[in-house]
C-alpha positions in Angstrom: 76.4 70.8 133.1 77.9 67.8 134.8 80.6 68.3 137.4 84.2 67.7 136.6 87.6 69.2 136.8 88.7 72.7 135.8 87.5 73.7 132.4 85.2 70.6 132.0 81.9 72.1 133.2 80.3 72.2 136.6 76.7 71.9 137.9 75.5 74.8 140.0 73.5 74.3 143.1 71.5 77.4 144.1 70.7 78.0 147.7 67.0 78.9 148.5 67.7 82.5 149.4 69.6 83.1 146.1 66.8 81.4 144.2 64.3 83.8 145.9 66.5 86.8 145.1 66.7 85.7 141.4 62.9 85.4 141.2 62.6 89.0 142.3 65.3 90.4 139.9 64.3 92.5 136.9 64.6 90.5 133.7 67.8 92.4 132.4 69.5 91.7 135.8 68.4 88.1 135.8 69.8 87.6 132.2 73.1 89.2 133.3 73.4 86.8 136.2 72.4 83.9 134.0 75.2 84.7 131.5 77.7 85.0 134.3 76.5 81.7 135.9 76.8 79.9 132.5 80.4 81.1 132.2 81.1 80.0 135.8 79.6 76.6 135.0 81.9 76.3 132.0 85.1 77.6 133.6 84.6 76.7 137.3 87.7 77.5 139.4 89.5 78.8 136.3 87.1 81.8 136.1 89.2 84.8 137.1 89.0 88.5 137.7 87.1 90.6 136.7 84.4 87.8 136.6 85.3 86.1 139.8 87.3 86.9 142.9 88.7 84.7 145.7 87.5 85.8 149.1 89.6 83.4 151.2 89.5 79.8 152.1 87.2 78.1 149.6 84.8 81.1 149.3 84.7 83.1 146.1 82.4 85.7 144.5 80.8 85.9 141.1 81.0 89.5 139.9 78.0 90.7 137.8 78.4 94.4 137.4 78.0 95.9 140.9 76.3 92.6 142.1 78.4 90.0 144.0 77.2 86.4 144.5 79.2 84.3 146.9 79.9 80.7 145.9 82.2 77.8 146.7 83.4 74.7 145.0 81.6 71.6 146.4 83.7 68.5 147.1 81.8 66.5 144.4 82.8 68.9 141.7 79.8 71.2 141.7 79.4 74.9 142.6 77.1 76.2 145.4 75.7 79.7 145.3 
């Protein structure tokens, strides 16, 4: 999804170490993260608890069951994980 303001859809940039972790995930876990990331891309900074938590400053976490994936809003309107 293209970047934009709250609720308009965001693109997600995945850091190499997160991409490597995703490649090693069992398929059910991968699908759960994929669904959560789709929701994050749609809602961006409006995604709230229990799906997302603010950690301080610009850092947030995507909550997928017991898994936590840190992310931040990029200045250009994207998300970085």
